[in-house]
Every structure is written in C-alpha cells, then in structure tokens.
C-alpha positions, -999 to 999 in steps of 0.1 A, spaced: 224 -27 110 259 -13 100 250 -10 65 212 6 75 232 29 94 263 42 67 237 46 45 218 70 69 245 91 80 257 95 40 223 108 33 218 132 63 250 149 56 239 150 17 208 169 32 185 156 3 148 169 0 119 154 -16 94 174 -40 65 160 -50 52 149 -84 37 177 -107 22 141 -127 -15 131 -116 -28 98 -125 -52 96 -149 -85 92 -140 -101 50 -148 -140 47 -153 -159 19 -140 -192 11 -130 -203 9 -94 -217 -28 -84 -242 -28 -55 -243 -55 -27 -260 -91 -37 -298 -89 -32 -314 -107 -1 -325 -140 -11 -361 -148 -16 -382 -144 16 -352 -127 36 -348 -90 45 -325 -69 39 -315 -68 77 -315 -103 78 -296 -107 51 -269 -81 62 -268 -100 94 -263 -137 79 -232 -118 54 -218 -104 92 -220 -135 111 -206 -156 81 -172 -133 77 -168 -129 117 -145 -158 124 -148 -161 156 -182 -173 162 -185 -203 148 -209 -210 121 -222 -237 98 -199 -248 66 -222 -233 38 -210 -229 1 -201 -189 -4 -194 -188 32 -158 -178 44 -132 -160 26 -129 -173 -9 -126 -160 -47 -164 -158 -47 -159 -127 -20 -142 -107 -52 -170 -111 -74 -190 -95 -43 -176 -64 -39 -184 -26 -52 -162 -18 -82 -157 23 -77 -142 46 -105 -100 53 -96 -105 93 -88 -78 100 -67 -72 135 -50 -53 161 -62 -27 162 -40 -23 124 -29 12 117 -54 0 87 -64 23 75 -94 10 79 -129 -6 48 -140 -9 64 -175 31 70 -174 47 40 -160 82 52 -177 78 83 -147 113 78 -120 88 70 -90 73 44 -111 104 26 -120 117 32 -83 83 13 -70 87 -10 -95 123 -23 -81 106 -27 -50 81 -45 -66 105 -68 -80 129 -73 -51 92 -84 -24 80 -105 -56 113 -126 -52 112 -129 -20 82 -144 -21 88 -168 -47 114 -182 -21 98 -179 17 54 -182 17 54 -139 22 18 -122 19 15 -95 41 41 -69 45 33 -40 76 42 -7 59 56 18 87 82 43 99 98 56 133 79 87 133 51 105 114 55 124 82 80 102 70 63 86 43 49 55 51 9 60 35 29 72 4 49 40 2 21 19 14 -4 33 -16 21 35 -40 36 -2 -37 1 -17 -35 -8 3 -72 24 -11 -85 22 -47 -74 -16 -46 -92 -3 -38 -118 8 -74 -132 -17 -93 -147 -40 -115 -122 -22 -104 -92 -48 -92 -64 -35 -67 -41 -51 -57 -10 -42 -23 7 -58 -22 43 -57 11 62 -46 2 96 -37 32 109 -71 34 128 -60 64 142 -45 90 116 -67 74 84 -56 87 51 -62 59 24 -94 64 20 -89 107 12 -62 95 -11 -82 80 -32 -116 94 -27 -137 70 -12 -154 71 19 -141 62 52 -163 35 61 -173 12 64 -142 -5 70 -116 -24 93 -130 -11 124 -170 -17 110 -161 -50 101 -141 -61 134 -169 -47 158 -192 -69 136 -218 -42 124 -207 -46 87 -195 -77 67 -159 -82 52 -176 -74 14 -193 -47 25 -160 -28 30 -141 -38 6 -139 -11 -30 -122 -26 -61 -104 2 -79 -119 5 -115 -104 -29 -137 -74 -32 -120 -61 -55 -96 -63 -31 -66 -83 -38 -37 -87 -12 -2 -101 -12 36 -102 14 48 -101 26 81 -139 30 90 -155 46 117 -131 63 147 -130 44 177 -116 48 215 -95 11 215 -75 10 185 -54 -12 197 -80 -34 217 -95 -36 187 -66 -54 163 -61 -74 192 -91 -91 186 -85 -125 170 -109 -122 144 -81 -100 134 -53 -125 132 -81 -152 115 -86 -124 90 -46 -115 79 -45 -152 78 -75 -161 54 -70 -132 34 -41 -143 12 -66 -171 -4 -77 -141 -27 -51 -118 -21 -14 -125 -35 -4 -96 -13 -17 -75 15 -4 -42 21 -9 -33 58 -5 10 62 -1 15 99 10 39 127 48 51 134 63 26 158 77 50 184 44 65 187 14 37 189 19 -2 198 -5 -10 164 25 -18 138 43 -39 163 11 -60 170 3 -62 132 40 -77 126 33 -106 147 3 -112 120 19 -103 92 50 -122 72 76 -89 73 78 -54 78 87 -26 58 103 4 75 101 36 55 129 62 66 133 99 53 165 120 47 168 148 64 143 139 89 149 101 105 177 97 127 199 72 132 184 68 167 147 63 157 156 37 134 174 19 161 146 20 187 123 16 162 132 -15 149 141 -23 185 111 -21 196 94 -51 176 83 -79 190 99 -102 162 124 -96 140 113 -97 106 116 -64 96 127 -75 55 133 -39 42 136 -4 42 123 21 23 151 53 19 125 86 10 134 118 1 165 116 -23 173 144 -49 148 148 -75 173 163 -97 198 130 -90 172 105 -96 150 123 -125 184 129 -144 198 99 -145 167 78 -155 160 98 -184 195 98 -194 192 62 -195 156 58 -210 157 87 -236 172 63 -268 139 45 -262 113 66 -257 118 96 -280 99 97 -314 104 63 -335 99 94 -363 129 114 -352 158 93 -349 177 130 -344 152 135 -310 167 105 -295 198 119 -299 194 153 -287 173 138 -258 206 112 -246 230 142 -255 206 168 -229 203 136 -202 246 135 -199 253 172 -201 228 173 -169 241 142 -156 274 162 -156 265 187 -139 252 165 -111 285 154 -101 297 185 -102 
C-alpha cells in the first residue's frame, strides 16, 4: 500500500488530466442468430420454460445432454454486429498500434501471466467512487482479452444500479443478468456474441429495486463458478466500493479485484477506505486512469515510428523519429 500511496501522491502533484480519444472503432459485420426452435411437439413457451429451468442452478434438474453450462452454450447465443456508440471511447480494434490499445495489451499480458501461475478466471473491475473510469477499463480490457485467438471472454455488467455496458455497445438492456437471476430468461438468451470476435456480453437486464439481494442469490455464485468452463476470462463491471456493497459481495465470488483510480480525482483516503472495505484481501492490481495524454502518446510514437512508417519511403521513418524525439524533449522540459 505504501508504494500505491507514493504513486498517487506524485500523480496528484502532477495534476494530470485525461482527454478522450478521437478515434472510433470501425463497425464489424455479423449475422444475427435467433434462439434454437422448440422441439417437435413442444410449444415455444414450454421450450423457453425448459431452458430457464435448465439454467436455474438452485433447482435440481435431471442430467440431460446439453443442459448446464457447457461449450454448447456458445452455439445458442445471439450474434450481433459491433456497433459501439459514438462517445463510447472504446479502443479501435482496427488500429491496434494506437497508444490506448497498447496500454490495455500490457495489462492483458500481466493478467495472463498471473493466470498461468494461479487459477484466476473472474475479475471484478471497480473503483472507490463514481466517474473514475471503471466501466471504461472493464470494457476495453474485455475487448483486448478477446483479441487473442481462442480466448473466449465474457463481459458481465453487474452494475444493476447504473448500467452502461449495453449503451456502449448499442445493445438492449435486457434480457440480461437480472432477468436470468429472477428466472425470467434462460442464460443463453442473455448473452450476446459481438461480431466474429471472442467477446461475449451479458447486459445488466431490467431495473430491480433490490440489486444487492439479487446478487446474493446462490444462483449468482453457482453461475460464476461454472462460467469458467466456457470462458477463459469473466470481466465483471460493478458499482463503486464506497457507494454500494455490491462490489464487495462480488469480490467474494471472483478470483480477484482490480481497482481503478483516477489521477487528480481519487484521494489516498478513498483508496485506503475502498481496499479496507473488502471482505477478502484479493486485490490483484490497480489501474491508474487519467495519465497525461501528451506524455503517453509522444513517447509511444517516438518508439514505434520506425516500425509503422511506409516501407516505400525510408526517409519517412527518419522524419517521424526526429519529430518524435523533439516532442519527447518538449515533454521533458
């Protein structure tokens, strides 16, 4: 904690600000798939009811092939095109060498290395207070993880109080997790596959008046225990720690917690209180949001300009490198 405090003190003294990226991801094309039709002689209502019963893990059901959470689940989910909202600030999957994408790839590398040493599959992304960038971090981390071949990644919106994941991806709010936990929808009907990627999303679902009680159902814990059978990573976006107990509860059901702090906004006291509020000491990392855009971009461009210049014009690489070097010197001044 002392190193975290020292880093935050230095960050607060620098007074850094973050600016949203002007780049927007290009739309990916996909074909929407409809749920499987009912079996012969079975009505649509009966088919939906049987699927709900199959995934309602609190009710014992007969062992039937295809029931439970298995790889066959992914063949029955809906596939939708990647149509992010214009102001979503998602990393541009068509420009993987942009600086924000590189930062999230570095985070991905660290998490995957941790996973190789211990069984980590589900991570709660939260913050001490609102407006610190937890959803921004959760969404972009999920996108980055899904870019690895065969790395099925599930982004689960567990912020039932102020959900935003569905808005960022242009999806309907429901059916979602609250509908599944209340037995109103089958799990397969709540999952959206984004384009031809390895990214899957479960939105929050319909509004509820008792989000904490809903998360406390044993169906929630049982589902999170079984989802790693299908997904290598489950990224949970949750409410802030100091404003609701939801993230604290979710942390007891997951492999670890990643705390998002924002330079110039998050105080050391807030970080201390947030980490102290956790029932389990399973914080595996901290994401510092709001770094100075100019410093990050200039240094990144200086290093990579040699490799991404036009191969037909070798002088372009030299010019870019020289410009990057001058920009780097200005930053140091």
